[in-house]
N, C-alpha and C positions, 0 to 999 in steps of 0.2 A: 519498600519505596517510601520516599519522603512524602509528607502530606501537602507540600506546596512546591511551586516552581519559582525560579528567579523572577519571572514576569509578574507573579502575584504581588510580592512585596519583597524587594531585594534585601532590605535590612533584616527582616524576619527570616528570610531564607538563609542568609549567612549565619544568623544565630542558630538556626536549626542544624546546619552543617557542622558548626563548631560543637554543638551539643552532642550530636551523633558521634563525632570523632572522639569526644571526651568519654563517651559511654563504651567505646570499643574495648573489647577484652583482650585482643591480641593484634598482632601485625596483620593477620589475614583479614580481620574485620575492618581494620583501618584502611587497608587497600581497597576493600569493597566500598567503603564510604567514598573514597576518592574516585573510584570508577563510576559509582552512581551519580556523583556530583558532576563529573565530566560529561556523562551521557545526557544528563538533564540540561546542562548549559548548551550542549550541541543541539539538543532538541529545540530549545528556545530560539537559538540562532536560526535554525532551519524554519521554525514557525514564523519568524519575522520575514524571511524571504518568501515563504509560502503566502503570507498575507498580501505582500506587494504583488506577487504573481497573480493572485486571485483577483485583485482589483483590475489589473491589466487584462486578464482573461475575460472578465465580465464585460469590460468596455469593448474589447475587440469582438466578442461574440455578438453583442448587440449591434455594433456597427456593421458587421458582415451580414447578419440575418436579413436586414431590410433589402439590400441589393440582391441577395440570393432569392428572396421572394419575388422580386421583380423579374429576374432572369427566368425563374421557373415558370411564372405566369405567362411571360412572353413566348417561351418555348412551346407551351401548350397551345396558345393562340395561333402560333405559326404553324404547328402541326395541323390544326383544324383548317386553316386557310389553304394550306397546300393540298389537303385532301379535297377541299371544295373546288379549287381552281384547276388542279391537275387531273382529278378523277382517277381513271385507271391507266393513265399514261405511264410508259415504262420508266421514266426518270423519277417518279414519285418515291419508290422505295429507297432510292439513294438519298434524297432529301430528308426522308423520315429517319434514316439512320443517323444523319447529322444531328437532327433534333433529339433523338434518343440519347446520343452522346452528350449533348448539353444537359439534358435532364438527369442522366446518371451521375455526372460529375457535380451537378448542383446538389443532388441528394447526398453525395459523399461529403461535400462541404458542410451541408446541414448537419450531418452526423457529427462532424468534428466540432462545430459550434455547440451542438447539444452536449457533447462531452465537456466542453469548456464551461458551459453554464452549470452543468451538474457538479463540476469540480469546485465552482465558486460558491455554491449554496452550502450554508452551514447545516450540519446534521444534528438532529435532536436525539441524543443518546439516552436510552433507558438503562441505567446501571442496576443490574440484579445479580443474584447468585447464579453462577453459570458453571456447569461441569464441562471441562475442556475436552473430555474424550469424544463426545458426539460432535463437538465443534471441529475437532481435528479430523474425524471421519468424514464429515460433510465437506470440509475444505479439500481433502484429498480426492474425494469423488468428483467434485467440480473441476479441480485442476487436471485430473487425468483425462476428462472427457475431450475427445477430438484431438488429443496430443500424442497419441501412440502410447504404448505400454512402457512405463518406467517402474522400477522396483521401489515402491514407497512402503517402508515398514515402520512400525512403531518401536521405539526403544524401550528398555526396561522400566524407565520412569513412568511410562504410560500404563504400566501394569500394576504398579503399587498404589497405595492410598494417596490421592491427590485432593487437597482441600479445594472447595469451590472458589472461584475468582469473582471479583466484582467487575462486571463488564456488560456491554451491550452485545448480546449474543450474535446477531446478524452482522454487526460491524466487525466483531472479532473473526467471524468466518471470512469476511471479505479481506481483512488484513492477512490472515494466514494463507488464503487462496492466492493473493498477489505474490507472496514470498515463495509459495510452492511453484507457481507458474514460472517464476524466474529460475528456480532451482531446476525444474524440468528442462527448460530451454538451455541451461548451462551444462546439463549432464549428458554425456554421450551415450549411445546405445551400449548396454551392458553395464552402465554405471548404476549407482544406488542412491536413494534419498531416504533419510531417516528423520522421523518426527519424534521428539522426545520431550518429556517434562522434567524440569529440575527445580527442586526447592532451593531457595536462597534466603539467607546464608546457609551453607551446609551445616547440618547437625542441629539446627534450631528447631525446637519443638513447636514454635509458632512462627512459621516463615511469614515475612511481610509481603512476599510476592512469589509468583510462579513464573519460571521462564519456559516458554515453548520454543524449543530449539529445532531448527530445520538445517540438516547437514546434507550437503551434496558431495559428489565425487568429481565435479567438473574441474576445469583448469584454474579456477580462482578468478578474482576480480583484479584487473590490472591496477597497479598503484596509482596511475594517473586518473583512472576512472573512479576509484573508491570514494574520494571526497564529494563526488557529484551525484551519487546514485539516488539520493533523496531530493535532488533539486527538481523543481517543476519543469516539465517538458524536456528533461534530459533522458535520452535513451540511446543505446548503441544499436538498437534494432531499427531497421529501415521503416517499418510500418507501425511501430509502436507510438503511442501518444506521449509516453513519459510521465504519466500521472498516477499510476497505480501505487508505487511506493511512496510518492509524495502524499497522496491522500491517506495512505496507511499511517504515515508519520503523524499527521494531524489527528486522525482518529485515536491513536494511542496517546497522544498528548491530552486529548479530552478525557480519556479514560484513566488518566494519571499513570499511564504505563510508558514504556519505551519500546522502540524497535531499533536494533543496531546490528552491525556486522561484528561478531565476536572474533572471528578468525577467517582468514582467506589466504590461499597459497596454491601451489601446483597440485596439492592433493585434495583440494576442495574448499568449500566455504561453509561457515556456520553463521546463521542469522538467528538472533535471539529476540523473541517477542515477550516482553516482561509485563505481566498483568498483576495488579494488587490483589491479594487474596481477600475473601469475604470474612476471614477470621480476624477479629480485632487483635491488635498488638497488645500484649500484657503490660 
C-alpha cells in the first residue's frame, strides 16, 4: 500500500504514484500500481461523501432526539393518568395498548438516532501487529450467529504463513463481520462462502499488504447497485440502516487500507479487505 492518500497532500501523492510506477519491474506490477491508485482515489471520493453525510446525520439525530424525549415522557404520563382515572374499567387496556404502541415506536426511533450518532463519532484506532486468523474466526462466528447455517470455509491462503498486519483488531473484526453478513444474506441455501488471505503483489518476499478476500456464491451485485454499495444510508434491504459498509470504508481508510469489490457476477462476488502489513518495506 502507498504511505499516503490523495487527501493528505495531492502533489506528494502524485509524485509517489509516479515513483512506484517507475519502480515497477513488469507490466503486472504496473497494472497493480494503477489498480491501487484507482482504489485509493475512489476511497477518498467516498470519504468526502461520508463526511458530508456524517454532518447531516449528526444534525438530524440531535434534532429528532429532543421531540422523541418529549413524546416518550408524555406517553408515560398519559399511561399513569389513565390508570388513575379509569382504574379497573374495561376500556383501560385498550387505551394502554395505544400508549404502548407510542412508546415502542418512540424507542425504535431512538435506536435509529443512536445508530446515526454512533456513525458520526470518530473512532480512535490503536494500530498494532495483528494476526488475521483469529480475527477471521471471530468475525465468522459473529456473522453466523442467528442467521442460519452457511458453509463458511477458510481458503488455502489462511493455512500458510501470513505476516502480521498493522491494524486495530476490533475494528478489523467489525469490517470483516459486515462483509460476511452481506455475503451470508446474498448466498442461497446450499451456497458457500470462502474467507482467504492473499499476499500482494504475488511472489514478493516482503508484501506491502495482505488481502482478506470474502467470496460468496450468490447472484452477484447488480450493475446499477454496485457504485452505491458504500454510500451512506444506501441499502437494498428493507430494514437495514445502510451504514455497515460505509463505516467499514472509513475504518479501512483510517487504517491505510482499502475495501472494494474485486469481482461480481452471476457466479458470485469477491470482496477484498486490504490491510498494510506490519513488515516494513525493504
